N, C-alpha and C positions, 0 to 999 in steps of 0.2 A: 388741773381739772377745769374743763370749760374755759380755756384760755386761748387767746390769739396773740401771735407775734411775741413769743417768749424765747429768751436766750438764757442758756445755762452754761457756764464755762468754769472748768477747773476745780470743781468741788469734789470732795471725797465723802461717800456715804458708806457706812460700814455697820456690821453687826445688827442688821434689822431683824425684828422678830417675825416678819412676814416678807412679802415682796418689798424690795428696798425702794424702787423708783418706778412710779407709774405715771405715764402721760395718758390722760383720759379725756376723750371728746374735745380735743384741742386741735388747733391748726397753725401752720407756719411756726414751727418750733425748731430751734437749733440747739443741740447739746454737744459741746466740745470738751475734750480733756477730762471727761468723767472717769472716776475711779470708784468701782463698786466692790467692796471687800466684805463678802458674806462668809458664813460658816460652811466648811466643806463636809460637814457631817450632819446637817440638819436640812430636811426637805422643806419645800414651800418657802424657799428663801431666794427667789429669783433676784437677779441683780438689776435688770431693767426690762420693763414690759411696755410696749406702745399699744394702747387700747383705743380702738374706734377713733383714730385721729387722722389728720390729713397734712401732707407736706411737712414731714418730720425728717430731720437729718441728725444722725448720731455719728460723730466723727472723732477719731483719735481717742478711743476709750479703751479701758481695760476692765474686765469683769471677772470676778472669782466667786463661785457659789457651788453648793451641793446640787441645786436645782438649775433651771434654765438661766443662762447668762444673758443672751440677747434674744428677745421674743416679741412677736406681734400677736395680739389676740382680739377677737370680737366675740363677746359673750352676750347671752340673753340677759334681760333685766331680772336677775335672780342671784341668790347667794351674796357674795361680797359686793356685787354691782347693783343690788336691789335698790339702793337709795341714791345711786348716782343721778345728778340732775340732768334734765333734758331727755330727749328721745335717743334711741339707739342709732348710731352712725356707722357708715361704712368706713373702712380703713383704706386710705388711698395715698400712694406716693410716699413711701417710707424707705429711707436709705440708711444702711449701716456701712460706714466707710472707715477703713483703717482701725479695726477693732481687734482686740485680743481676748480670747475666751479660754477660761480654765474652769472646768466643771466636772461633776460626776454624773451629769445628766445630759440635756441637750445644749449644744453650744449656740447655734444659730437656728431658730425655730419659728415657723409660722404655726400657731396653735399651741397646745390643743385648745380648740375653741375657734371655729370659723362659722359662727352662727349667722352672721351677715357678711357680705363680701369683703375680701382683702384683695386689693388691686394695685399692682405696681410696686412690689416689695423688692428691694435690691440689697444684696449683701456682697460687698466687694473689697478687694485689697486688704484682706483680713487674715487672721491666724488663729488656729485652734491648737493650743498647747496640750490640753487634755480634755477628753470627753468620753461618755458612753455612746453618744449618738451625736455626730458632728453637724450634719446639715439635714433639716427636716421640713417637710410640709405635712403637718399632722392634723388632718381634718377628722378629728375623732371625738368631738363633743357630741354625744348621741342623745342628749336630753334637751334638745332645742324645742321650746314651746311655740316658736314662731311658725306661721303658716307656710313659709317658703324657706328652704335651707339655703344658707350662704354658700358662696363659692370662692375659690382662690384662682387668680389668673395673672399673667404677665409677671412672672417671678424670675429673678436673675441671681445666680451665685457665680461670681467672677473673681479670678485672681485670689484664690484662697489656698493657704498652706495648712494642711492637717497633719499634725505631728503624731499625736497619740490617741488611739481609740481602744484603750485597753481595759475599760471598766464595764461591767455588766449591771446596769441599773435601769430597769424597764427596757432592756434590749441593749445590743452591742453591735453597732454598724456605723459606717461613715456617712451613709446616705439613706434616706427614705422619703419618697414622695407618694402619698397615699390618701385614700378617703375610705372611712368606714361609716359614712353617712350617705344621704341622698345628694349631697353637694359635690359638684365637679371640681377638679383641679386641672388647669390648662395653661399652656404656653410657659413651660418651665425651661429655662436655659442654664446649663452648666458649662462654664468656660474657664479654661486654665486653672483647674483644681489640682493641686499637688497632694496626693494621698500617700503619706509615708507609712501609715498603718491602717488597714481596712476594717479591723474588727471582725465580727462573725458574718454570717450570710445575710445579705440585704433582703429584707422581707419583700414579697411580691408587690411592686409598686403599681401594677395594673389591675389588681383585684378589685372588682366592683364593691361599692359600699352596701350598707343595709337598705332594705326597702323602706320607704316612707311615703305615704300617700300614693302608693303605686309606682314610685320612682326609685331609681338607683343611680348613685354617683359613679363617675369614671375619672380616670386620669388620661389625658391626651395632650398632644402638642408638646412632647417631651424631647428636647434636643440637647445633645451632648457634644462639646467641641474641645479638643485638646487632650491632655494627658489623662484626665479623669475617665475618658471613654475606655481606656485599656483596663481600668479597674472594674468598670461596669460589665464589660464583656466576659469577665471571669465568673460572674455570679448569675446563676439561673434565675430567670424572671426579672432581670433588670435591664433589658434591652430598651431601645428607643420605642416609645409608644406613639 
């Protein structure tokens, strides 16, 4: 928390009572060879969450949990983040590279919680062994007290192999890019995604979010390239936006 130029290499974190590993309001962080082994039957046991940080690399990692395995979040200063030191920060330039996810919830997920901007998040060269929801941009934290809603942009999912999407926990689908707030989601690239199991119907990724201060969020700049496009075309409401 509130740390610069931090390196974490090769440690195992397991059986945490809550989220196992949080990077909070930090910059220039490198995490390699991390192994997060959480309970597969207890919610709120995320394996790793990058919160309001900049220039973070998570590489060659494995995460097992009932809840989110690899996630980025930007929350308001309330709840568990109420006493975090300093001011709220944007999340910028976060990369997950060569990671394996095994979860009963979201495997690779932005949110929920995009109360301030998330910019330049990349998930690449990674594998989803099991999930309920494999790839998500989930702009769904609707109790944001800040005067301006955050947004997410410049997001890349590339070279990802999705094996199983066979669990229904808060939904069952391999992809969702959505906003249910006044914040936009833009410039999302899907490239070389191998989807072995699709799960259920993909929720409508283009549905506008809820009104807030007279505004409504949208999803736009949504580009798909490679094998994943064939899967998207089979689902109503999941075409390029």
